[in-house]
N, C-alpha and C positions, 0 to 999 in steps of 0.2 A: 591590559583591559580588565576592568573590575568585573566580578561575576554579574550575570544578568539579574535584573530586579527580582527579588523574591528567592534568590538562591541562598543556600546556607552561607553564612559569613557576610552577606551583603546587608547594607543598612535597610531597615524596615522589614526584614524577614520575620513573619509572625511565628515561625516555628521555634521551639525551644528544645534543648536536649532532653531526651526522655519522653518526648511526645509519643502517644500510642500509635502503633502501626495499624494498618488496615487488617481486617480478617484475612488469615492466610499468610501473613508475613511475620506475625509475632512469634517469638521463640527462635528466630534465626540466630545463629552464632554471631555475636557482636552487634546485634540489632539495638540493644539498649543504648540510648543516648545518641543514636545515629541521626544526623540531620536529614531532613526530607524537604523537597521543594514543594511549596504550596502553589496553588493557582489563584491569582488575584480575582476578586469578584467582579462581575460585570457592573458597569456604572449604574447606580440607582438600585442595585439588588443586594440582598443580604449575602454575606460571605457563604460560599458553598465549597465543601471539600470535594475535589474531583474523585471520580470513581476509583482510580488506581493510585490514589495518594498513599504513600508508604511503600510502594513497590520500587525496588532499585534494580536497574537493568544496565549491564555492561555490554555495549555495542562494539564488538570487535570486527564487524563485517564490512564489506565494501561492495559496491556495484551489484545489484540494487535491492534485491529481495530482502536480505537480512536487515540492512539499514532502514528500509521503509517499514518493516515490521516493528522495529524499535521506535520509529517515528510515530506510528499508530498508537503504541503504548504510551509514549510521552505526551501525545495530544490529550490523553485523559488522565494526566496527573502523575504517571510514573516518573521517577527521577532517572533519566538516561544519561550515562556517562559514555561518551564516544571516545574510544581508544584508537588512536592512529599511530602509524610508524613515524618516528621523528623526522625522517628524511624522505618518506614516501607517503604523503597524505592520501586519504581516500580519493581515488580518481574522479569521483563525482564532483569534486571541487573544480575540476577543469573540464567537465563534460558539458557540451553544448555552449550556447552563447554566454558571454560575460559582459559586464558593464564596469568600466573603470578598473579592469583587471580583477573584478570580483565575480566568481562563478554564480550564476543565478539559480541553477538547479540545486546547488548545495543549500541555498537559502531556505528552500522548502524541505529538502531531505534532511537537513541538519537542524531543523527547528526543534525547540524544546530539549536540546541536548547540550550538556557541558562537554567541552572538548579537552582531552588530555593526550599527551604523546607517551608511548612506551614501545621500546623495542622488545617484543616478547621473546625473541630468540636469544636475548642476552640474559645472563644470570640475574642482574638487577631488575630487568623488566619482568622476568618470570616471577621472582619473589614478590615484587610489588603487585602484580596481577593477582597472585594467590591471596595477598592481604586484602585486596579489593573484593575478591570473590567471597571471602569469609563473611563479608557484610552485605552481600548482594542476594537478590532473589533469582535473577535470570542472567545468563551469559548467552549472547547470540554471536555466532561465528560462521564464516563461510570458507575457511581454508580447505584445501584438498584433504581428504581423509588421511590421517596419520601425521599431519603437520603439527597439531597441538601436542600429540604424543611425543613427537621428536623433540619438542621444546620442554618436555616435562610438565605439560599443562593439559594432559588428557583427563578423562572422566575420573580415573582413580585419584589423581592429585586434586582435582577441583572438588570432587565430592568428599575427599578426605578433609579439605579445608572447610567445607560447608555441606553437610549431608542433605540440607534442604534446598540446595541449589538446583535449578532447572537449566541444563545445558542444551541449547538449541542450535542444531547443526544444519545449516542450509547449504546444500550443494546441488550441482546440476543433476546428478544421478543417484544420490544417496550414499550411505556409508559402506555398502557392500554390493557385490555383483560385478559382472565383467567390465562395466563401464565406470565403476566408482572412482577410478583414479584419473579419468579424463578431465580436461578442463571443460567446464559447462557454463553456458550462458543462456539467458532467456530465449534467444533466437533459436537455439537448438531444441528447446522444449516446444516452441511454436512449430518447428518442423516435424519433430518426432511424435507429437501428440495427435497428429492428423489435422491440426488447425490449418496449416498452409495448404495441404492437399484439398481441403474442402472450401478454400477461400480463393476467390478470383472468378473470372469469366469462363464459361465452358470453352474448352479447346485452347485456353490460354495458360501461361505458366502459373504454378502455385504462387500465392501472394503472402508476404510477411507484413506485419503491421509496422508503421513507422514510429513506434514508441515501445516502451518496455511492457508489453502486455503480460507475458508469462511471469516476469519478475513481479509485477504488481499483484497478480492473482496469487502468486506464491507468498507475497508479503501478507496479504489478508489471511491466507491459510496459516501462516506461521504465527501471526498474532493470536488466532483462534487456538492453535495448538499450545502456545504458551499459557494462555488462560485456562485451557483444559488441564494442563499439567499442574498448574498452581491450585486449581480446584481440587484435584486429586490429592495434593499435598495436605490439604486441610483434614483429610481422612487418614492418610498413611503417615503423615509427619515427615515424609522424605521427598526429595526431589527426584528427577529422572532425566533421561536423555530424550530429546525430541529430534528425530531424524526426518528432515524435510528435503525431499528430492523435487527440484523445480519441475521436472517432467510430469509429476503426478497431479498437482492441482490443476494444471492446464488441461490435462485429460479429463479430470473430473467435471469441469464446467462445460465440456463439449457435448454433454447429453448422452443418450443411450447408444452411441455408436457401437461399442463392443457387444452390447446385448443384441442389437439388430444383426450384427455380423454373426454372432454365435448361433442365433436362432433362425436367421433367414438368409445368411450369406450376403447381406446387403452392405454395400460400400457407398457411403454418401458421395455423390459427385460434386464437382464445382458447378454452381448455378448462379454465380454473380449475386445480385441483390435479391433474387427470387428465393423462395422457400419451397422445399419439396413437401411441405406439410399444409400449406394454405396459399391462397391467392385471392385477390390481387395483393401483392406485397413487393414493393419496389420503390425506387426513387424516380421522380418525374419532374421534368423541366416546365416551369411556368412561362407565361407569355412575356414577362419582364426578365427572363433569363436567370431566374432563381431556381432552386431545387427544393422539393418537399419529399418527405418519406411517408408512405401509407402502409398501415398494417391492418389486416382483417383476420386476426387469429380467431375471433369469435364469429360464429355464423350470423348472428343478428347484425353485427357491424358490417359484414360483407354484403348483406342484403341492403342495408341503408346506403352504402357506398354506390351500389349499382342503381338504386332509385335516384340518388343525387345526380349521377352523371347521365341520367336519361336512358338507362338500359334495364328497366325493371323486368323485362321479359326473360332475361338470363337467369333470374332467381327461380324460375319455374322449371329450368332444365334439371333432369334427374342428377346429373353430375355435380350440380351446384350445392347439393345438400351435404357434402363432406369437404373438409379441407383438402384432402388428397385429390378428390375429383376436380376441385377448382384449380389445384396446382397443375393438373394435366391439361387444363385449358387456359394456362397463364397468358398465352399469346393473345387470345381473344379478349380476355379481361384487361390486360395491360393496354391493349389498343383502345378500349372503351374509356378507361380511367385516364390514361396518358393523353388521349386526344382531348378530353374535356378540360383537363388541367392546362394543356398547352395553349388554350384559347383565352386564358384568364390570368391576370396578374396574381402574384403570390398572396397579397393580403385578401383579395376577394376569395381565393381558393380556401385559405385558412378559415375565413369567416363562414363560408358555406359549409365546410366540413364540421366546424364546431356547432353550427346551428342544427346540422343533421345528426349530431352525436356520433360522428364517425371519427376514427383515430387517425390523426395526421400530425406531423411536426415539420417545421422548417429545418433544412439541413444547414447547420451553423458551422462557421469557423470561429476561432477564438474571439474575433472582434464582436461577433453576435452574442457569444456567451457573456462577455463582459457587460453588455448593454441590455440583457434580457430582464424583463421585470420580475419573472418568477425566480430566477437566480438571485436577483437583488433582494427580493422579499425574504428569501431563505438565508441571505448573507453567505451564499456558497463560495463566492470569491470575496475575501475580506481584506481589509487594510491592516498592515502591521508596521510598527515603527522599527527601523533598522539603523543601528549606529553608523554603518558604512554607507548606506544608500538612501537614507531618509524613509519616507513613507513608501512601502511597496505593497503590491497586491498579489495574493496567492490563494489557492484552494484552502477553504476552511477545514475544520475537523470533519470527520467522515459522517457523523450523525449527531443528532441533538438528544441530550438526556435532560429531563425536566428537573431532576433533583441533584444530580452530580455531573454537571456539564464539563465538557472538555474546553480547551482554549489553546491558542497559539500564544505562548508566553514570551517567546523571542524567536527570531529567525536563526538560521545557521550561523555559528560563531567562527571566528578565525581559528586556524590550525593551532591546537595546543593552548588556547586562551585560558583554560582553567586548570592547567597542570599543577601549578604551585598551590592553588587553593584546595584542590581535591586531595593532593598528597598531604598537605598540612592537616586537613580534617582527618586523614587516615592516621595521623600521629607522627609523621615524619618531620624532622627538624629542618631548618634551612640548610644546615651542613649536610644532612642526609640527601636532600634534594640536589644540592650542588655536587655531591659525590656521584650521584646517579647520572647527572648531566655530563660530568667529566668522563664517566665510563661510556657515554654514548647510549645509555639506556633511556634517556629522555630526549 
């Protein structure tokens, strides 16, 4: 398969050798003359250089936090080279449903990445990666601590090849400590962070999410960490190691639980869809058997809701004046709100709440998401051309930038599709590549 449109070496690529790198990447060893992947302009708009144009990322990671962090960088113009084992591809290629033998999750996770194969444990694979790292800005990996060092690819070797490199290490428990060598997945972070203990109905078992919540949060944190390290590089001139433990970002987003416990001995209980901080806050069934979610975090909204459902006298109760006071009377408030909603169809409920300027949302499944006018207006789920599956729809880039927008340039590519092209750009000859393949390094 030929390189994706706009990739180095493909017809119509506007980049030329020696094009300037973005701030923070110039001066890297071997950067001069290195090809970079541009983002095509939107139809009818002038060409725009994406925010991370000129950044080169080597994605060595698998399942899911590390690869998703690389995806987020690639969405805004970074050139991401996905490095997979020749005989053991990233398991996300086979994770979840497939169509015609093509893994669908990979189409999203692998988007905007060129794919090559390298056996990093082989001498040829090690040497080739060091050559790639010499011209890269970021390496993202999620092997157990000590694995890269065992292969001769630890920080000493990588920084020796490129002192400006940012080595990003994403593991379940971090690079040190009593659990550092344990296998770690997002599920363990969801359990150990306190998320599962606080999620679920009172008196029922702890609840885990049916998707990669901790991995996704860690991916966002990892992308932030990478950009922080690259910003520091503009001052120091040097790269550094990012140590990302998946258990930590998950804990960070759960709020002030450690502070509450430290100062008050308070442990947040499971309370279902309710909140210990305000009420009414719940999901409610409508007369046409749909569900809606109501939030009253603001006092004024809580008052408007109670007036809407015909219980304005409750707003005069002393306990109604605080979120915690309302939470202590959640049964009474839920009965009032839930009873009113249960007598009306969903569209009538939504319209009445909107008119009253009270916060409500329908509870969607993916079918509703795909058909919602607000999501359509934002192009949150966008269409992409795929050589294997035709037109496919997936989540768009995470946010909009007015001057340097991101884009999905291509979906996830077949295993090793760009190996020869990438290694040729690195300076390897066809005979060099053939020799590596014979050795099993590719």
